[in-house]
C-alpha positions as CSV (number, residue, x, y, z in Angstrom):
1,M,14.4,2.7,15.0
2,A,11.5,0.9,13.4
3,R,10.2,1.7,10.0
4,V,6.7,1.2,8.5
5,A,6.1,-1.5,5.9
6,F,3.1,-0.8,3.6
7,Y,1.5,-3.3,1.3
8,T,-1.3,-2.5,-1.2
9,F,-3.4,-5.0,-3.1
10,G,-6.3,-4.6,-5.6
11,I,-8.0,-6.8,-8.2
12,Q,-8.6,-5.2,-11.5
13,R,-12.0,-5.0,-13.2
14,E,-10.5,-5.8,-16.6
15,P,-7.3,-7.5,-17.9
16,S,-4.3,-5.2,-18.1
17,A,-4.5,-4.9,-21.9
18,D,-8.1,-3.7,-21.8
19,P,-8.4,0.0,-22.9
20,R,-10.5,0.6,-19.7
21,M,-7.4,0.0,-17.6
22,Q,-5.2,2.4,-19.6
23,G,-5.9,5.3,-17.2
24,F,-4.5,3.3,-14.3
25,Y,-1.4,2.1,-16.2
26,D,-0.8,5.7,-17.5
27,R,-0.4,6.8,-13.9
28,V,1.8,3.9,-12.5
29,T,5.3,5.4,-13.4
30,A,4.4,8.8,-12.1
31,A,3.0,7.3,-8.9
32,F,6.3,5.4,-8.3
33,E,8.4,8.4,-9.1
34,S,6.2,10.5,-6.7
35,A,6.7,7.9,-3.9
36,E,10.4,7.9,-4.4
37,G,10.5,11.7,-4.2
38,T,8.4,11.9,-1.1
39,D,10.0,12.7,2.3
40,G,9.9,9.6,4.4
41,F,10.0,7.1,1.5
42,L,12.8,4.6,2.2
43,D,12.6,1.6,-0.2
44,R,10.2,-0.7,-2.2
45,R,10.2,-4.1,-3.7
46,R,10.7,-4.1,-7.4
47,G,10.0,-6.8,-9.9
48,D,10.7,-9.9,-7.7
49,R,7.1,-10.8,-7.1
50,P,6.3,-14.3,-8.2
51,P,3.8,-14.6,-11.1
52,G,0.2,-15.0,-10.0
53,F,1.2,-14.1,-6.4
54,G,-1.4,-12.7,-4.0
55,P,-3.1,-13.2,-0.7
56,R,-5.2,-16.4,-0.3
57,F,-8.3,-14.7,-1.6
58,Y,-6.8,-13.8,-4.9
59,D,-7.4,-16.3,-7.7
60,P,-5.1,-15.6,-10.7
61,A,-7.0,-18.0,-12.9
62,A,-10.3,-16.2,-12.3
63,D,-9.3,-12.6,-11.7
64,A,-8.2,-10.0,-14.3
65,G,-5.0,-9.1,-12.5
66,A,-3.9,-7.8,-9.1
67,P,-1.5,-4.8,-8.9
68,Q,0.4,-4.8,-5.7
69,T,3.0,-2.6,-4.0
70,L,5.3,-3.2,-1.1
71,S,7.2,-0.3,0.4
72,V,9.0,0.9,3.5
73,W,8.5,4.4,5.1
74,A,10.0,6.4,7.9
75,S,6.6,7.0,9.5
76,L,2.9,6.4,9.2
77,E,2.4,10.1,8.5
78,S,4.7,10.1,5.5
79,V,3.0,7.1,3.8
80,F,-0.4,8.6,4.6
81,A,0.6,11.9,3.0
82,F,1.8,10.1,-0.1
83,A,-1.2,7.8,-0.4
84,Y,-3.8,10.5,-0.2
85,G,-2.0,13.4,-1.7
86,G,-0.3,14.3,-5.0
87,R,-0.3,12.1,-8.0
88,H,-1.2,8.9,-6.0
89,G,-4.1,10.7,-4.3
90,E,-5.4,11.7,-7.7
91,A,-5.2,8.2,-9.0
92,L,-6.8,6.8,-5.8
93,R,-9.9,8.9,-6.4
94,H,-10.4,6.9,-9.7
95,R,-10.0,3.4,-8.1
96,K,-13.6,2.4,-8.6
97,E,-13.1,2.7,-12.4
98,W,-10.3,0.2,-12.4
99,F,-10.7,-2.2,-9.4
100,V,-13.5,-4.4,-8.1
101,A,-15.1,-3.4,-4.8
102,P,-13.0,-5.3,-2.2
103,Q,-14.3,-7.8,0.3
104,W,-10.9,-7.6,2.0
105,P,-8.5,-4.8,3.1
106,T,-6.8,-3.1,0.2
107,Y,-3.7,-2.2,2.3
108,V,-1.9,-3.0,5.5
109,A,0.8,-1.4,7.6
110,W,3.2,-2.9,10.1
111,W,6.5,-2.1,11.8
112,V,9.8,-3.6,10.7
113,A,13.4,-3.4,11.8
114,D,15.6,-0.8,10.1
115,D,17.5,-3.4,8.1
116,H,14.5,-5.4,6.9
117,L,12.8,-5.1,3.5
118,P,9.7,-7.3,3.8
119,T,9.0,-10.1,1.3
120,W,5.9,-10.6,-0.8
121,P,4.8,-13.6,1.3
122,E,5.3,-11.7,4.5
123,A,3.2,-8.8,3.1
124,A,0.4,-11.2,2.1
125,A,0.5,-12.8,5.6
126,H,0.0,-9.3,7.2
127,L,-2.9,-8.5,4.9
128,E,-4.6,-11.9,5.6
129,H,-4.1,-11.3,9.4
130,L,-5.8,-7.9,9.1
131,H,-8.6,-9.5,7.2
132,D,-9.1,-12.3,9.7
133,H,-8.5,-10.5,13.0
134,G,-8.9,-6.8,12.4
135,P,-6.2,-4.1,13.3
136,A,-3.6,-5.3,15.8
137,P,0.1,-4.5,16.2
138,F,0.9,-7.2,13.7
139,A,-1.2,-5.6,10.9
140,F,-3.1,-2.3,11.0
141,T,-4.6,0.5,9.1
142,F,-4.5,4.3,9.2
143,K,-7.9,4.4,11.0
144,R,-6.6,2.1,13.8
145,P,-2.8,2.4,13.9
146,F,-0.3,1.1,16.4
147,D,3.1,2.5,17.3
148,A,6.4,0.5,17.0
149,E,5.9,-0.7,20.6
150,G,2.5,-2.2,19.8
151,R,0.4,0.5,21.5
152,P,-2.7,2.0,19.9
153,T,-1.8,5.4,18.5
154,A,-3.2,8.1,16.2
155,L,-1.7,9.8,13.1
156,D,-0.1,13.1,13.9
157,R,-2.1,15.4,11.6
158,E,0.5,18.2,11.8
159,R,3.2,15.7,10.5
160,V,0.8,14.6,7.8
161,A,0.2,18.2,6.7
162,E,4.0,18.8,6.7
163,G,4.5,15.6,4.6
164,A,1.8,16.6,2.2
165,T,3.8,19.6,1.2
166,T,6.6,17.3,-0.1
167,V,4.4,15.0,-2.1
168,R,4.5,15.4,-5.8
């Protein structure tokens, strides 16, 4: 059975040490703990991202920083419930305080095999594809999702609501 890979990317308004970024960094540990305690969470990349890594439109020499996450979920509904609910949803409502207004997608989803944990370069390639071509089976969003067979689909709102009850 396929699983959903999910990559997020944002460019900070200020360097990490700037006090204006503290609210974001105060929430990071709780958000990761929340994800790992959410039904449907399966795995995530930890600490193996190369320094200065990002999609082609990220310039580590010019930009203040770029927090990124790469995780794998049992379903689109479980990652949606996590992203917009609980601790992460609360932090997401403050994103304009911490991140520049994007000219690119801030997240991408795609299907992977059960035994596959995507790499950072793979994730960036999916985000770049979404940016260049729009939603497709290779790279999509919650607004225009595809199922594991590559067919357009829709989020099951009942499953999202069920998942939202397990999000911390």
